[in-house]
C-alpha positions, -999 to 999 in steps of 0.1 A, spaced: 25 412 24 26 392 -8 56 371 -17 83 388 -37 81 387 -75 110 386 -99 109 413 -127 132 406 -157 140 434 -181 143 417 -215 130 444 -239 164 458 -251 173 455 -287 210 445 -283 225 472 -306 261 466 -294 257 429 -294 243 427 -329 211 407 -321 187 396 -294 210 386 -266 180 379 -244 173 347 -264 209 338 -275 217 302 -263 246 298 -239 237 266 -221 242 230 -233 205 225 -240 200 259 -256 193 279 -224 198 316 -224 213 335 -195 177 343 -184 170 306 -178 198 304 -153 186 335 -135 151 320 -132 165 287 -120 185 305 -93 156 327 -83 133 297 -79 159 280 -58 160 311 -36 122 311 -30 107 331 -59 75 316 -73 65 342 -99 85 360 -126 74 389 -148 93 392 -180 93 425 -198 96 423 -236 87 444 -266 59 434 -290 85 435 -318 104 405 -303 74 386 -290 73 360 -317 110 352 -315 110 353 -277 81 330 -273 94 305 -299 126 301 -279 128 312 -243 90 312 -238 87 276 -251 113 264 -227 98 282 -198 66 262 -202 84 236 -181 97 261 -155 82 256 -121 76 293 -116 45 312 -127 57 332 -158 39 364 -166 47 388 -195 46 426 -197 52 447 -228 72 479 -229 61 502 -257 70 538 -261 36 553 -257 27 535 -225 22 558 -195 27 589 -218 1 617 -213 -20 625 -244 -5 659 -249 31 646 -253 42 628 -285 73 606 -291 98 630 -308 105 620 -344 142 620 -339 140 593 -312 128 566 -336 120 534 -317 145 540 -289 130 529 -255 126 553 -226 149 533 -203 149 510 -174 126 531 -152 99 531 -179 104 493 -185 96 485 -149 67 509 -149 52 489 -178 52 458 -155 29 474 -129 -2 454 -137 16 421 -137 35 428 -105 1 431 -89 10 449 -57 38 426 -46 73 436 -35 96 428 -64 132 424 -75 145 438 -108 172 422 -129 185 424 -165 178 394 -188 213 393 -202 233 394 -170 244 363 -150 242 372 -114 251 340 -95 231 324 -67 240 347 -38 222 377 -52 188 360 -53 191 345 -18 200 377 0 176 400 -18 147 376 -14 153 376 23 156 414 25 123 419 7 105 394 29 115 415 59 111 449 43 91 476 62 58 486 46 53 520 64 74 551 70 105 556 49 106 533 19 126 502 27 144 492 -5 175 471 -12 201 463 -39 228 438 -45 262 453 -53 291 437 -71 328 446 -72 335 465 -103 364 442 -112 340 413 -114 317 431 -139 338 444 -167 345 429 -201 377 427 -222 358 436 -253 346 472 -248 329 496 -225 301 489 -200 276 511 -182 274 507 -144 258 525 -115 288 535 -93 277 533 -56 287 552 -25 278 533 7 275 549 42 288 535 75 255 517 81 256 498 49 230 519 31 233 535 -3 240 572 -1 245 578 -39 245 560 -72 259 576 -103 253 561 -137 286 559 -156 279 550 -192 314 543 -204 337 522 -181 365 503 -197 395 481 -187 429 493 -197 465 480 -190 468 498 -157 433 490 -144 398 503 -149 387 538 -158 357 558 -170 350 589 -191 321 613 -193 332 634 -223 352 608 -242 384 626 -236 391 629 -199 395 596 -180 393 588 -143 404 556 -126 381 534 -105 394 508 -81 384 472 -88 367 469 -54 343 498 -62 307 486 -55 285 489 -85 249 483 -93 240 457 -119 203 467 -118 196 442 -90 171 462 -70 145 452 -44 115 474 -41 82 475 -22 51 482 -43 51 520 -35 81 524 -59 58 519 -89 37 549 -78 69 570 -76 80 557 -111 46 567 -126 46 602 -111 83 610 -119 79 597 -155 55 625 -162 81 650 -149 108 634 -170 88 637 -202 80 674 -196 113 687 -181 142 663 -189 134 646 -222 132 679 -242 169 686 -233 179 656 -255 148 641 -271 168 616 -292 187 599 -264 175 610 -229 165 580 -208 144 575 -177 167 552 -156 161 533 -124 192 546 -106 182 582 -113 148 577 -96 165 559 -67 189 588 -63 160 613 -62 143 594 -35 175 592 -14 181 629 -18 145 637 -7 149 614 24 119 593 12 139 560 10 167 539 24 184 513 2 203 485 21 234 475 1 237 437 0 270 424 -14 277 395 -37 312 381 -42 301 362 -73 316 370 -107 292 386 -132 290 371 -167 272 389 -196 270 392 -233 274 430 -238 293 422 -269 292 391 -292 329 384 -282 318 379 -246 297 348 -255 325 321 -254 335 331 -219 299 328 -207 294 295 -223 325 281 -208 317 295 -173 282 279 -173 296 246 -186 320 246 -157 293 254 -131 272 225 -145 302 202 -142 306 213 -106 269 203 -99 256 239 -95 231 233 -123 216 202 -139 223 192 -175 192 208 -190 176 232 -165 140 224 -171 140 187 -177 
């Protein structure tokens, strides 16, 4: 089996953030959160990274992050997520959708050629995961079965370590069985902190509490290559059967495909836990906390002053 590859989803447009948070500097030498993830991944054993972007942000991305990564010791490959990729000829992008991407499942599908048949880990470009996640999921993928039931993995975080003070977040709320395997993941699109704790809403009116220790997915998934075949086949079903229900907003999400495979008995997903605190820039107001946290980690010696010097 080939060595695991890191796949980074960096094609989002940052509508809530108000800009391209994938390239926004948070480090002392202009590094983005993505730089820290690549540094930690390389430390854990990854030698190749595939970064998924959109053609629309290519120039800005290459002039900032791309230029810095010329000094990164990993092999960096680029994949591009565009709306029409992997769409059958008889289906067109609905006019009411505009330029809205199809979602995380489609983003990873667009990286198929660059992944090149290797097992792979998926992360978001704008989330700081900490060092633990990359170590444990790299080891899991190196030991994954290649036959029989699909042998996948994920890194879960405590919900209380992944929320922001500045608005709602979307998280995959996980149910874990007695053997430490994922039995269900439900995408909750509006989770918020409030004075009594953390709660979520589906309809915007009725709220339900979630304990701080609830395990959640931060899109840190470990897959064997067969997952890309499943993504391709199920994307066609999504476009024909699900997208017409809400053509302007319906998205093809990774947790949905994982849940389908679990329900069909085709996969197991080992849940690996990280005690690390998440840092992210969902909102512009989050940035000072991220900058201060990374400055402190550098002071403690977890990172050098200037990652790629």
